[in-house]
Structure formats: C-alpha cells, structure tokens
C-alpha positions as CSV (number, residue, x, y, z in Angstrom):
1,L,-47.7,137.4,48.3
2,L,-47.3,139.4,45.2
3,V,-50.2,140.0,42.8
4,V,-49.4,141.0,39.3
5,N,-51.2,142.1,36.1
6,K,-49.5,140.1,33.4
7,P,-49.3,141.8,30.0
8,K,-50.0,140.1,26.6
9,G,-47.0,138.2,25.2
10,M,-45.3,137.5,28.5
11,V,-44.6,133.9,29.4
12,V,-45.0,133.0,33.0
13,H,-42.0,130.9,33.5
14,P,-39.0,129.8,31.4
15,A,-39.7,127.0,28.9
16,H,-38.4,125.8,25.5
17,G,-38.0,128.9,23.3
18,H,-38.7,131.3,26.2
19,Y,-35.7,131.7,28.5
20,S,-35.8,135.4,29.1
21,G,-38.4,138.1,29.5
22,T,-40.6,135.9,31.5
23,L,-42.6,136.7,34.6
24,V,-40.3,134.6,36.7
25,N,-37.3,136.6,35.4
26,A,-39.1,139.8,36.6
27,L,-40.0,138.3,40.0
28,M,-36.4,137.1,40.6
29,Y,-35.1,140.6,39.8
30,H,-37.7,142.3,42.1
31,C,-37.8,139.8,45.0
32,K,-34.2,138.4,44.8
33,D,-34.3,135.2,46.9
34,N,-37.6,135.9,48.5
35,L,-39.7,133.5,46.5
36,S,-41.2,130.1,47.2
37,G,-39.3,127.1,46.0
38,I,-42.0,124.4,46.0
39,N,-42.2,124.3,42.1
40,G,-38.4,124.1,41.7
41,V,-35.7,126.4,40.5
42,S,-37.3,127.2,37.1
43,R,-40.7,128.3,38.7
44,P,-39.9,130.2,41.9
45,G,-43.0,131.8,43.4
46,I,-45.3,130.4,40.7
47,V,-48.4,128.7,42.1
48,H,-50.7,129.0,39.0
49,R,-50.3,130.5,35.5
50,I,-52.1,131.9,32.5
51,D,-51.2,131.6,28.8
52,M,-48.6,133.8,27.2
53,N,-51.3,135.7,25.2
54,T,-53.8,135.9,28.0
55,T,-53.5,139.1,30.1
56,G,-54.5,139.7,33.7
57,V,-54.2,139.1,37.4
58,L,-52.4,136.2,39.0
59,V,-50.9,135.7,42.5
60,T,-47.3,134.7,43.2
61,C,-45.8,133.5,46.5
62,K,-42.7,134.8,48.4
63,N,-42.4,131.8,50.7
64,D,-43.3,128.1,50.9
65,F,-45.9,128.8,53.7
66,A,-47.9,131.1,51.5
67,H,-47.4,128.8,48.5
68,S,-48.8,125.7,50.2
69,R,-51.8,127.7,51.5
70,I,-52.7,129.2,48.1
71,A,-52.1,125.8,46.4
72,A,-54.5,124.2,48.8
73,Q,-57.2,126.7,48.0
74,L,-56.6,126.0,44.3
75,A,-56.9,122.3,44.8
76,V,-60.4,122.5,46.3
77,H,-61.5,125.2,43.9
78,D,-61.9,127.9,46.6
79,I,-60.2,130.7,44.6
80,T,-62.4,133.1,42.6
81,R,-61.3,133.4,39.0
82,K,-63.3,135.4,36.5
83,Y,-62.2,136.0,32.9
84,N,-63.5,138.3,30.2
85,A,-63.4,136.9,26.6
86,I,-64.5,138.0,23.2
87,V,-65.8,135.0,21.3
88,W,-67.2,134.3,17.8
89,N,-70.9,134.1,17.3
90,P,-73.7,135.6,19.5
91,F,-75.4,133.4,22.1
92,S,-79.0,132.4,22.3
93,V,-78.8,132.0,26.1
94,E,-77.8,134.4,28.8
95,S,-75.6,132.0,30.8
96,G,-74.6,128.4,31.0
97,T,-72.0,125.8,32.2
98,V,-69.6,123.6,30.3
99,D,-68.8,120.5,32.3
100,A,-66.4,118.5,30.1
101,P,-63.2,116.7,31.2
102,L,-59.9,117.7,29.6
103,A,-56.7,115.9,28.8
104,R,-53.7,116.3,26.4
105,S,-54.9,115.6,22.9
106,R,-54.0,112.2,21.6
107,K,-53.6,113.6,18.1
108,D,-51.5,116.7,19.0
109,R,-49.7,116.8,22.3
110,K,-49.4,120.5,22.2
111,K,-53.2,120.8,22.4
112,V,-55.8,120.0,25.1
113,A,-59.0,118.2,24.1
114,I,-62.2,117.0,25.7
115,D,-61.6,113.5,26.8
116,Q,-63.8,111.4,29.0
117,S,-60.7,109.9,30.6
118,G,-59.4,113.3,31.5
119,R,-59.7,115.5,34.6
120,R,-63.0,117.1,35.3
121,A,-63.2,120.7,34.1
122,V,-66.1,123.1,34.7
123,T,-66.5,126.6,33.2
124,H,-69.5,128.8,34.0
125,Y,-70.2,131.6,31.5
126,R,-72.4,134.7,31.4
127,V,-73.1,136.7,28.3
128,L,-72.3,140.4,28.9
129,K,-73.1,141.6,25.4
130,N,-74.1,140.0,22.1
131,F,-73.0,141.6,18.8
132,K,-73.7,140.5,15.2
133,Q,-70.7,138.2,14.8
134,F,-69.2,138.2,18.3
135,A,-70.1,138.1,22.0
136,H,-68.4,139.5,25.1
137,V,-68.6,137.0,27.9
138,E,-67.5,136.5,31.5
139,C,-66.2,133.0,32.3
140,Q,-65.8,131.9,35.9
141,L,-63.6,128.9,36.5
142,E,-64.7,126.2,38.9
143,T,-61.6,124.2,37.9
144,G,-58.4,125.5,36.4
145,R,-57.1,123.2,33.7
146,T,-54.7,124.1,30.9
147,H,-56.5,126.0,28.1
148,Q,-59.8,125.3,29.8
149,I,-61.8,128.4,28.7
150,R,-60.3,128.2,25.2
151,V,-61.3,124.5,24.7
152,H,-64.7,124.8,26.4
153,M,-65.8,127.9,24.5
154,S,-64.7,126.3,21.2
155,S,-66.5,123.1,22.0
156,I,-69.9,124.9,22.2
157,G,-69.3,126.8,19.0
158,H,-67.8,130.0,20.4
159,P,-64.1,130.0,19.8
160,L,-62.1,132.9,21.2
161,L,-61.4,135.8,18.8
162,G,-57.8,135.4,17.7
163,D,-57.3,131.9,18.9
164,D,-55.2,130.1,16.3
165,V,-55.1,126.8,18.2
166,Y,-58.7,126.1,19.1
167,G,-60.3,128.4,16.5
168,S,-59.4,129.6,13.0
169,G,-57.2,132.4,14.3
170,K,-58.8,134.7,11.8
171,S,-59.7,138.2,13.1
172,P,-60.8,141.5,11.6
173,Y,-58.6,143.0,14.3
174,N,-54.8,143.1,14.5
175,I,-54.3,141.1,17.7
176,T,-51.8,138.5,18.8
177,G,-53.4,135.4,20.2
178,Q,-56.8,135.0,22.0
179,A,-58.8,137.8,23.4
180,L,-58.9,136.6,26.9
181,H,-58.3,138.6,30.1
182,A,-58.0,137.3,33.7
183,R,-60.0,140.1,35.3
184,V,-60.8,139.0,38.9
185,L,-58.8,136.9,41.4
186,G,-60.0,136.3,44.9
187,F,-58.5,134.2,47.7
188,V,-58.1,133.9,51.5
189,H,-54.9,135.5,52.7
190,P,-52.6,132.7,54.0
191,R,-51.7,134.4,57.3
192,T,-54.6,136.7,58.1
193,G,-57.4,134.4,56.9
194,K,-59.1,137.5,55.3
195,Y,-60.7,137.1,51.9
196,M,-59.1,139.4,49.4
197,E,-60.1,140.2,45.8
198,F,-58.2,141.9,43.1
199,E,-59.3,143.2,39.7
200,A,-57.2,144.0,36.6
201,P,-58.9,146.5,34.3
202,L,-59.4,145.4,30.7
203,P,-56.3,146.0,28.6
204,D,-56.3,148.7,26.0
205,Y,-56.5,146.4,23.0
206,F,-59.5,144.6,24.5
207,Q,-61.4,147.7,25.3
208,K,-60.7,149.1,21.8
209,I,-62.2,146.0,20.2
210,L,-65.3,146.4,22.4
211,N,-65.6,150.0,21.5
212,D,-65.4,149.2,17.8
213,L,-68.0,146.4,18.1
214,E,-70.3,148.9,19.8
215,S,-69.8,151.6,17.2
216,N,-69.7,149.4,14.1
217,G,-72.1,146.7,15.2
218,R,-70.0,143.8,14.0
C-alpha cells in the first residue's frame, strides 16, 4: 500500500484535458511497475479517488492482492472516511444524516443529482463550529459516491464554500474549487489484518480561512 496526501488541483488519474501531472503519473514514477492493474492501464494502483480540488488522504495499492482486499472493504462500507468542509450558512442542529440516492444528472451529465432511481448514498455530518455566514463541519461517509458530500450538503442548504458546480462558487476568499479536505482514512491492512488509520492535517489555505472566520466573525 501507499498512502498519500493529495494537494489541491491535482487530478487522481489521467482523463480528458488532464494527461500529465496526475497522481497516477507520480505513482508510476515512484513505484515503476509495482502498482495494481485491476483498474486498467490508465488507473494503476487507484482503488478510490477524490476530486481534483479536494485535498487529503487516499490509499493506493501496489499489487492486485492488496487492491482486491481494499476494494472489498470499500464495497461493504468498512473503510473510515472523515472529511472537513467549510459550508455556507450556520446550522440549527449539532449533527445529522443525509440519506439520499445519487445518480448522474439527467439535465447535465457532468453533474450528480439526487435521484430516487440512483444508488443509495449516506453522509453523516457533525458541526464543529458555526460562524455568522459559514460553518465548519465534519462529514463521515457511509457510502462513497461521486461528489457525494458536495451534493448532499447543497441539498440541505449548505453548499460548500467555493463550489461552483453545486453552489454559486462565490467566495470572499481567493480559493480554487470547494473547501473540502479528506482528513481521516482508516482500513484493515490486507495482509496483517490490523486496523490502520491515517490523518492528513488541514491544508494551509483551509486553516487560514478558519483563522479569518474566527478573528473576523464572518
């Protein structure tokens, strides 16, 4: 296994418009041929992914044995995944759950939407701090659908700061994309059977926004 802390702006694997500078490119340089091949030649080692402008921790696999074991844990929702997000609008509750199925939007295929015919998606959230216009929340994934946190938070009136797809994209801060960070990842090691948990500290831009919210009370 190889656990990485992905920076903002890095695409996980090559896709249209992004053929270089991806996480896969970096993995291939670092690991050479020692990467799993289950997801094909364009995604060696990749068992799950996070969005280009989402930062944080993810696990990659050096062989097919590890890949199959980690994928099996993902399939039955046995992997711990906690994200930190800065969202618009303070909450009136301390915690909650969004249980709403997701599918590709019928109006815009680049987007994901809540759709009763889609796959079940569950996000548990906990409010860490309310501010005047924003809130700092922790979101724990029970399922891991594409854009899940972004769609679910927007659906309950709390779009992510900087999200120009599921929110307005407006921001009093100079950031690129949504303020979302994959902070904690926990799983059972495929060979030892030992539970392991990794934490990626909040990136500088994220912490600076929190510091400003604390001092200016936005």
